[in-house]
N, C-alpha and C positions, 0 to 999 in steps of 0.2 A: 293450245297457246302454245308454240316451238319460238323455245327461244334458241337466237342464233348465236348470240354473245348476249354476257352477262358482268355484272361486277364494273359498266363503264358506264358513262354519261354522253348518252346518244340524242342528238341534235336536230338531225334529220334523215329523213328516208325515201329510197324512190326503187323504181322498178326496172330492172334493164333486161325484159325478156323475162326470162324464169327464176334471172340473178334479181339480191337484191342489193342494193348497192346503200350505202350511211354513212352519213360526217359520226364519228367518235371520238371522243375524249377519253385515254386514258393519260399515261405521263404523258402523254404531248394530241395531239388532235392527228387525227390518221381517216384519212378515207378506204373505207373498207368494201370488198367485192364479194358478198358471203354465194358462193359457190351453189346449184343446184342439189349437187352430188357434195356437196364438202368442199375443204380444201379453198379458204377464205385467204382472197389476196390484197396486201396495203399498203396502200402508199402515204408515203409520210406529206401532212399539209404545215404544218409546225407547229412551237409549243402554245400555252396554254397563254400567253398575251394577249393574244388576240383569237376572240370567236369566232368558227367558222357556225354561218349562222342556218345558213339558206343552201339546198343541193336542187338540181335538174339533169336529169339525166336524159339523152334523146342521142340514136345512132353511134353507139359505142363514146359517146363525150357525156361525162360529169362536168358541170358549170354550178361551183361554189363559192356560193357570197362570202367571203370574210369579212370581221367590222378594222383590219387595217385598212380600208380603204380600197382594194381589189377583190374583181370577180376573177376566177381562175378556169380556166378549161384543163381536162385531166383525160389525156387518152386514153382507154379502158385499155386497150388489147396491148399496147404498147408498155404502158402504166408510167406515161411521163407527163409535164406536165406541158400541154403543149401552145399555149398561148395566157397572153396577164394581161388584162382590161386595169386601170388605176381611177378609181370616182373622185371626182369630189368631196366625200365624207365619206363615213365608214358604212360597208358593203351591207344591207339587210333583208334582200328578197333578188329573187333569180328565176324564172319562166322560161320555158325551152317551145316556140311550139308544135301542132302538134303536124305538122307537115316538113319540121327542122330548118325553116326560113329561117328563123328570125328567135332570137334571142332578147328576154326581157330585162333590164335592172332596178332595183331601186332602192336608195341609201338613205340615211339618219338623218339627211336634210328634208328630207318630200321628194325630191329630184326620181324621174322615173325617163329612162333612155332605153330604147331602139336599137337594136344593131341585127346587120345581117349576119349570119351563121358562118357564114359559110368564110368571110374575109375580115371580117370584122366592122368592118364601116358601121358608124355610127350615123342612123339615120333621123331620128329626134330624140328631144330631150323637152320634157315636161316637169316645169313644178307645180308634180300632182295633188301634194298634202302638206297641209302644214306642218305638220309633225310626220314623223318616221314613216315612212311606205313596211308596212306589217306584210304583207304577203302578194304577189302574184300571179296573174294563172292567165293561160288561152285559153278559147274554146275551138270547135274546129269549123267555123261557120266565121270566120276572122276579125277576132274583137278577142282585143286583152282585157283583163279586170285587174285593178288597183286596191289593195285598205289600207288605211291609214289609221295611225296611231290617234287621229286627229276626230274621228268615229264615220268617215267617210267613206261607202266602197264606191267607186267608179267605173265605169263601163267607156272601152273606148276603144276606134274603127282602127283598123291596122292594113296598112304599115305608116297614112298620113297624123296618128294617134288624135284623131279628131273628137270631140264630146260626143259619145253614143248617150248615154245619161250616168243618170248617180245618184245615193240613196244616203242621209246623214244622218245624225243622233242617234247615232250606235253608242254610242259611250268611244270605246274603242277598237277599228275594225282589227286583228288581229291577222289572219289569213280570211283570203278566198279561195271558190272555184268556181267554172261556171260549167252550169249538165253539157252534156258533149253536147247535146240539140243544138245548147246559145241560147236557151230559151228563160234560163233561171237562170239564179246566183245565190252561195251558197257563203256566207260569212258569218267567220269566226269572232266572238263579240268579249267581252268584257270590259266592266263597271270604268278602270283606269285601265292604260297599258302596263302589261303585265308587266312586275320591275320584282326581282331577285335581293332583295337584302338582309344584313344579319339580322333584323326581328326579327323579319318572317321567316328566318331557318331556326333559328331561337325557336316559334314559337311552334313552328314543325316540330319538332326536337320532343318538345311537350304534348307531342299529339294534336294542338290544338290548329286544325288546317282553318284557316279562316276562310268562310263562305262569300260568294262575291254574288250579288241578286242581279248583277249587271249581266253574267254569262250566259251566253243561249246561243245557241247556231241560227241566225237570221236567214229567212228565207226571201226571195224578190223574185216575185217576174218582169222579164226584164224584155219580153217580144212585145210589148204591146208601147202607149206613148208614156215618157213622164206625165205625170209626179209619181216615181216607183216606191212603193212601201211595202215595207218589210213585218215577215212575220216570225213571232221567237217561238223556238222550239225550246224548250227548258226541260232541265232532269238534272245538266253539270252543276255542281255546287262554286267552280273555281274556274279561272278565266279558260276560254278558250280558246283554242293557239292552232290549231289546223283542223282545217273539211277536206275530204274529197267525197266524187262523185263516183258512183258503179258505171263500169261502159254504159250500160243501158238506161241508165239518168231512172233509176227508181228508184237508188234507196243510196245513201251521203252516210260517211263515218264521220267521226269527231274526237279532236283527242282533248284533252284538261288536265289542266294543272290539280286534280281531283285525283288521280289516278287513274284512270280509267279512258276508254274509248267507248264511245256510243252509238251505235245504229238506230236510221232512224228510217223510213219510208216516205220516201222524196213526196209523194203527190199525197197524204194527208197528216204527213207529218208525225205521224204517230211511231213513239219509241218501240223498235222492236232485237234490241239486241242490247248488253252490258258486257265489256269485258275489261276484270279488274285483276288484282295478282298483281300488280306495278306497284316496287316499293318508295316509289317516287314522283316527279313528277310527268306529265306525259305531254311530248312536243306537236310530235309528228303521226301523222299517219299517211299511208299512199296506197291505192286499190291496184290489183294486179290488171294485164289488160285484158282476161280472160273472167274478171270480175267475180274469182271463188276464193280470193283472200285479201287482208290487208298487212298489210309490212308497218310493225309500230315500235316510235323510236322514242323511249322514255331516258329518265337518270334512273340510273342504279346505286343505290348506297352499302346493296348489304352487296358481296364476295359473287352472293348466289342469283341473284337476283338479275331478271330479265332487262337490259338493254336494249336489243335489237327484236323481236319479237314477231310470229306470223300468226295471221288467226285465221282458221277455214271460216268463209261464214258461214257453211250450213253449219259449221259447231257453235255459231256467236251463242251466248246462255241468251234468254226470252228474259227482259225485260222482268 
């Protein structure tokens, strides 16, 4: 594991070619571009009043969801904000389509919207979930998936946002990823929506990390007619907050508040790797376009603990 950033609270991570792009909080929120050969670039997002909670990167633009109710586009080459959209509630999720044509946004009221990336035109909005939209993801086959804290994961056709199918009763669906071929859905779950409380922080400080029986990666075959049923991959002991597929669709990476990243064989569901070494919750993962590396975003309490790290998949320790 190679640490790119230490001693910060990392909220989200994505790849832009060989570069790792992350949302990090130290004194304030920043968008950080970690260069392949060093030389980080930092762009201010705002102070710690409003969390910047999700990130999507496509074609040299970073899209950031901020809980002040905005989604912001930052031009990574120019280092400046290009556009800012105002939602009707705190922004909680953002995703960019593989072809760069569409941007999807989700908010705390459960509303999902689809915009045209080139000019920001608002195409469709639906009340997708009864609670917070926890995550969004596109595939290459013209689908968009949403995960909600109401326990549902839904697949939509793009650009109509017509309902393709849904799976529910997942406790809380915190994040979602579609396999590259559009045949499978992976959902990060927990018993209840993940929430940081003073009581939870006090327990963790004593070394008492609560166990969540609902923590799992749910796998759903979606290229068949509904009803769809989920198979739970278990191994994490605290809320699972992110999932990502390798480009070949063969493996899944998951991040959890249990301070680990796990790797799974997507075909058999077997655990094939576990990455520890983080001293606080792990919030996000992203897989590189060549499928060789996983970028990890974690909270670091100690100044030397990794906040943004890159793990070579070939070196990931076996479970």
